[in-house]
VOPA-895370 format. One record per atom (N, C-alpha, C, O): residue in three letters; x, y, z. Coordinates in steps of 0.2 Angstrom, whole numbers. Last residue first. Layout:
! residues N
LODO, ala, X, Y, Z;
...
//
This chain:
! residues 87
LODO, unk, -396, 109, -210;
LODO, unk, -395, 104, -216;
LODO, unk, -390, 99, -215;
LODO, unk, -389, 95, -219;
LODO, unk, -394, 112, -197;
LODO, unk, -400, 113, -200;
LODO, unk, -401, 109, -206;
LODO, unk, -407, 107, -208;
LODO, unk, -386, 106, -183;
LODO, unk, -385, 108, -190;
LODO, unk, -393, 108, -193;
LODO, unk, -397, 104, -192;
LODO, unk, -381, 108, -169;
LODO, unk, -388, 107, -171;
LODO, unk, -388, 110, -178;
LODO, unk, -391, 115, -179;
LODO, unk, -366, 99, -166;
LODO, unk, -369, 105, -168;
LODO, unk, -376, 104, -170;
LODO, unk, -377, 98, -171;
LODO, unk, -351, 94, -158;
LODO, unk, -358, 92, -160;
LODO, unk, -362, 99, -161;
LODO, unk, -361, 105, -158;
LODO, unk, -336, 96, -167;
LODO, unk, -340, 96, -162;
LODO, unk, -347, 95, -163;
LODO, unk, -349, 94, -169;
LODO, unk, -328, 108, -180;
LODO, unk, -329, 100, -176;
LODO, unk, -333, 102, -170;
LODO, unk, -335, 107, -168;
LODO, unk, -327, 115, -192;
LODO, unk, -330, 117, -186;
LODO, unk, -333, 110, -182;
LODO, unk, -339, 109, -181;
LODO, unk, -318, 109, -202;
LODO, unk, -318, 117, -200;
LODO, unk, -321, 119, -193;
LODO, unk, -319, 123, -190;
LODO, unk, -322, 95, -202;
LODO, unk, -315, 97, -202;
LODO, unk, -314, 105, -199;
LODO, unk, -310, 105, -195;
LODO, unk, -336, 95, -202;
LODO, unk, -332, 92, -197;
LODO, unk, -325, 94, -197;
LODO, unk, -322, 94, -192;
LODO, unk, -338, 102, -215;
LODO, unk, -341, 105, -208;
LODO, unk, -337, 102, -202;
LODO, unk, -335, 105, -198;
LODO, unk, -331, 93, -224;
LODO, unk, -328, 100, -222;
LODO, unk, -331, 104, -215;
LODO, unk, -328, 107, -211;
LODO, unk, -341, 84, -225;
LODO, unk, -333, 82, -223;
LODO, unk, -330, 88, -220;
LODO, unk, -326, 89, -215;
LODO, unk, -352, 90, -229;
LODO, unk, -352, 87, -222;
LODO, unk, -345, 86, -221;
LODO, unk, -344, 87, -215;
LODO, unk, -350, 106, -238;
LODO, unk, -351, 99, -238;
LODO, unk, -349, 96, -231;
LODO, unk, -345, 99, -227;
LODO, unk, -359, 122, -236;
LODO, unk, -352, 118, -235;
LODO, unk, -353, 110, -234;
LODO, unk, -358, 108, -231;
LODO, unk, -367, 128, -249;
LODO, unk, -368, 125, -242;
LODO, unk, -361, 121, -242;
LODO, unk, -360, 117, -247;
LODO, unk, -360, 144, -255;
LODO, unk, -363, 138, -256;
LODO, unk, -363, 133, -249;
LODO, unk, -359, 135, -245;
LODO, unk, -365, 161, -251;
LODO, unk, -361, 155, -252;
LODO, unk, -363, 149, -253;
LODO, unk, -369, 148, -252;
LODO, unk, -374, 171, -246;
LODO, unk, -374, 169, -254;
LODO, unk, -368, 164, -256;
LODO, unk, -367, 163, -262;
LODO, unk, -373, 173, -232;
LODO, unk, -379, 173, -236;
LODO, unk, -380, 171, -243;
LODO, unk, -385, 169, -246;
LODO, unk, -360, 170, -230;
LODO, unk, -365, 167, -226;
LODO, unk, -372, 167, -230;
LODO, unk, -375, 162, -230;
LODO, unk, -353, 179, -238;
LODO, unk, -352, 172, -239;
LODO, unk, -358, 168, -235;
LODO, unk, -360, 163, -237;
LODO, unk, -359, 192, -234;
LODO, unk, -360, 190, -240;
LODO, unk, -359, 182, -241;
LODO, unk, -363, 178, -244;
LODO, unk, -351, 192, -221;
LODO, unk, -358, 192, -221;
LODO, unk, -361, 190, -228;
LODO, unk, -366, 186, -229;
LODO, unk, -338, 193, -227;
LODO, unk, -340, 187, -223;
LODO, unk, -348, 186, -223;
LODO, unk, -350, 181, -224;
LODO, unk, -339, 206, -233;
LODO, unk, -339, 200, -237;
LODO, unk, -340, 193, -233;
LODO, unk, -342, 188, -236;
LODO, unk, -341, 213, -221;
LODO, unk, -347, 213, -226;
LODO, unk, -346, 207, -231;
LODO, unk, -351, 204, -233;
LODO, unk, -329, 212, -214;
LODO, unk, -335, 209, -211;
LODO, unk, -341, 209, -216;
LODO, unk, -345, 205, -216;
LODO, unk, -317, 209, -228;
LODO, unk, -320, 213, -223;
LODO, unk, -326, 209, -220;
LODO, unk, -328, 203, -222;
LODO, unk, -302, 199, -228;
LODO, unk, -308, 201, -230;
LODO, unk, -312, 205, -225;
LODO, unk, -311, 205, -219;
LODO, unk, -286, 202, -233;
LODO, unk, -290, 203, -227;
LODO, unk, -297, 205, -228;
LODO, unk, -299, 211, -228;
LODO, unk, -282, 198, -246;
LODO, unk, -279, 195, -240;
LODO, unk, -283, 196, -233;
LODO, unk, -282, 192, -229;
LODO, unk, -294, 195, -259;
LODO, unk, -291, 199, -253;
LODO, unk, -288, 196, -248;
LODO, unk, -290, 190, -246;
LODO, unk, -301, 187, -269;
LODO, unk, -293, 186, -266;
LODO, unk, -290, 191, -263;
LODO, unk, -284, 191, -262;
LODO, unk, -313, 189, -271;
LODO, unk, -309, 192, -275;
LODO, unk, -301, 191, -274;
LODO, unk, -297, 193, -278;
LODO, unk, -325, 175, -269;
LODO, unk, -320, 179, -267;
LODO, unk, -315, 183, -272;
LODO, unk, -314, 180, -277;
LODO, unk, -342, 175, -275;
LODO, unk, -335, 172, -275;
LODO, unk, -330, 178, -273;
LODO, unk, -331, 184, -274;
LODO, unk, -359, 171, -274;
LODO, unk, -354, 176, -272;
LODO, unk, -347, 172, -272;
LODO, unk, -347, 167, -270;
LODO, unk, -367, 161, -277;
LODO, unk, -370, 168, -279;
LODO, unk, -364, 173, -278;
LODO, unk, -364, 179, -281;
LODO, unk, -356, 148, -280;
LODO, unk, -362, 150, -278;
LODO, unk, -364, 157, -280;
LODO, unk, -362, 158, -286;
LODO, unk, -343, 148, -287;
LODO, unk, -344, 148, -279;
LODO, unk, -351, 150, -277;
LODO, unk, -351, 155, -273;
LODO, unk, -336, 148, -300;
LODO, unk, -342, 143, -298;
LODO, unk, -343, 142, -291;
LODO, unk, -343, 137, -288;
LODO, unk, -325, 156, -299;
LODO, unk, -332, 159, -302;
LODO, unk, -338, 155, -300;
LODO, unk, -343, 157, -300;
LODO, unk, -315, 154, -285;
LODO, unk, -317, 152, -292;
LODO, unk, -323, 155, -293;
LODO, unk, -327, 157, -288;
LODO, unk, -312, 158, -273;
LODO, unk, -310, 162, -278;
LODO, unk, -312, 161, -285;
LODO, unk, -312, 165, -289;
LODO, unk, -326, 152, -263;
LODO, unk, -319, 151, -265;
LODO, unk, -318, 157, -270;
LODO, unk, -322, 161, -271;
LODO, unk, -336, 150, -248;
LODO, unk, -335, 154, -256;
LODO, unk, -328, 153, -257;
LODO, unk, -324, 153, -252;
LODO, unk, -349, 142, -238;
LODO, unk, -342, 145, -240;
LODO, unk, -341, 148, -247;
LODO, unk, -346, 147, -251;
LODO, unk, -359, 140, -223;
LODO, unk, -358, 142, -230;
LODO, unk, -351, 143, -232;
LODO, unk, -347, 144, -227;
LODO, unk, -368, 131, -212;
LODO, unk, -361, 133, -213;
LODO, unk, -361, 135, -222;
LODO, unk, -364, 131, -226;
LODO, unk, -380, 134, -199;
LODO, unk, -378, 132, -205;
LODO, unk, -371, 134, -207;
LODO, unk, -368, 138, -203;
LODO, unk, -388, 129, -183;
LODO, unk, -383, 132, -188;
LODO, unk, -383, 130, -194;
LODO, unk, -385, 124, -196;
LODO, unk, -402, 134, -172;
LODO, unk, -400, 129, -178;
LODO, unk, -394, 133, -182;
LODO, unk, -395, 139, -183;
LODO, unk, -409, 139, -161;
LODO, unk, -402, 139, -162;
LODO, unk, -399, 134, -167;
LODO, unk, -394, 130, -165;
LODO, unk, -422, 141, -163;
LODO, unk, -421, 134, -162;
LODO, unk, -413, 133, -161;
LODO, unk, -411, 127, -160;
LODO, unk, -424, 155, -165;
LODO, unk, -427, 152, -159;
LODO, unk, -425, 144, -158;
LODO, unk, -425, 142, -152;
LODO, unk, -415, 157, -176;
LODO, unk, -414, 159, -169;
LODO, unk, -418, 156, -164;
LODO, unk, -415, 156, -158;
LODO, unk, -408, 148, -187;
LODO, unk, -415, 148, -185;
LODO, unk, -414, 150, -177;
LODO, unk, -413, 146, -173;
LODO, unk, -394, 150, -191;
LODO, unk, -400, 151, -196;
LODO, unk, -407, 151, -193;
LODO, unk, -411, 154, -196;
LODO, unk, -379, 156, -186;
LODO, unk, -386, 155, -184;
LODO, unk, -391, 155, -189;
LODO, unk, -391, 160, -192;
LODO, unk, -364, 150, -195;
LODO, unk, -369, 155, -193;
LODO, unk, -375, 153, -191;
LODO, unk, -377, 147, -193;
LODO, unk, -348, 148, -201;
LODO, unk, -353, 145, -197;
LODO, unk, -358, 150, -195;
LODO, unk, -355, 155, -192;
LODO, unk, -339, 150, -216;
LODO, unk, -343, 153, -212;
LODO, unk, -349, 149, -207;
LODO, unk, -354, 147, -210;
LODO, unk, -325, 149, -225;
LODO, unk, -331, 145, -223;
LODO, unk, -333, 148, -216;
LODO, unk, -330, 149, -211;
LODO, unk, -317, 154, -239;
LODO, unk, -318, 156, -233;
LODO, unk, -325, 152, -231;
LODO, unk, -330, 152, -234;
LODO, unk, -302, 152, -249;
LODO, unk, -308, 150, -248;
LODO, unk, -310, 153, -240;
LODO, unk, -305, 155, -236;
LODO, unk, -290, 158, -252;
LODO, unk, -293, 154, -257;
LODO, unk, -300, 152, -256;
LODO, unk, -304, 150, -260;
LODO, unk, -278, 171, -252;
LODO, unk, -285, 169, -248;
LODO, unk, -288, 165, -254;
LODO, unk, -288, 167, -260;
LODO, unk, -261, 168, -252;
LODO, unk, -266, 171, -255;
LODO, unk, -273, 168, -253;
LODO, unk, -273, 162, -252;
LODO, unk, -249, 162, -248;
LODO, unk, -250, 169, -246;
LODO, unk, -257, 172, -248;
LODO, unk, -258, 178, -246;
LODO, unk, -251, 150, -254;
LODO, unk, -245, 154, -257;
LODO, unk, -247, 162, -254;
LODO, unk, -247, 166, -258;
LODO, unk, -267, 149, -249;
LODO, unk, -262, 146, -252;
LODO, unk, -257, 151, -255;
LODO, unk, -259, 156, -259;
LODO, unk, -279, 148, -235;
LODO, unk, -274, 153, -239;
LODO, unk, -269, 147, -242;
LODO, unk, -268, 141, -240;
LODO, unk, -294, 149, -228;
LODO, unk, -289, 145, -231;
LODO, unk, -285, 149, -236;
LODO, unk, -288, 152, -240;
LODO, unk, -304, 152, -214;
LODO, unk, -301, 155, -220;
LODO, unk, -295, 151, -222;
LODO, unk, -291, 149, -218;
LODO, unk, -318, 151, -204;
LODO, unk, -312, 147, -206;
LODO, unk, -309, 150, -213;
LODO, unk, -313, 149, -218;
LODO, unk, -327, 158, -191;
LODO, unk, -325, 159, -198;
LODO, unk, -318, 154, -199;
LODO, unk, -314, 154, -195;
LODO, unk, -342, 158, -181;
LODO, unk, -335, 155, -182;
LODO, unk, -333, 156, -189;
LODO, unk, -337, 156, -194;
LODO, unk, -354, 163, -180;
LODO, unk, -351, 160, -174;
LODO, unk, -344, 158, -175;
LODO, unk, -341, 157, -170;
LODO, unk, -364, 178, -185;
LODO, unk, -358, 173, -186;
LODO, unk, -355, 170, -180;
LODO, unk, -353, 174, -176;
LODO, unk, -379, 181, -189;
LODO, unk, -375, 181, -182;
LODO, unk, -370, 175, -184;
LODO, unk, -371, 169, -184;
LODO, unk, -381, 192, -202;
LODO, unk, -381, 185, -199;
LODO, unk, -377, 185, -193;
LODO, unk, -372, 189, -192;
LODO, unk, -392, 204, -208;
LODO, unk, -385, 203, -204;
LODO, unk, -386, 196, -201;
LODO, unk, -391, 194, -198;
LODO, unk, -396, 208, -225;
LODO, unk, -398, 205, -218;
LODO, unk, -391, 204, -214;
LODO, unk, -386, 202, -217;
//
């Protein structure tokens, strides 16, 4: 499935990618959005990052579809502003 990605937030530590958060449209008619994320840890939902410095669009799509739900405090930090959140 191809998700409509609105924004991506990547976190690096010591020049190594440690997490990716993705804001994407989940309900097209209602324009509701969701945010998913993945880390380099194996407890990162159905998909975890391999630590590539330049993730591909395929990896970003997998984060949207198979990543964990981004916690509310990180939604506000990474994707500020009023949003029509689905969850």
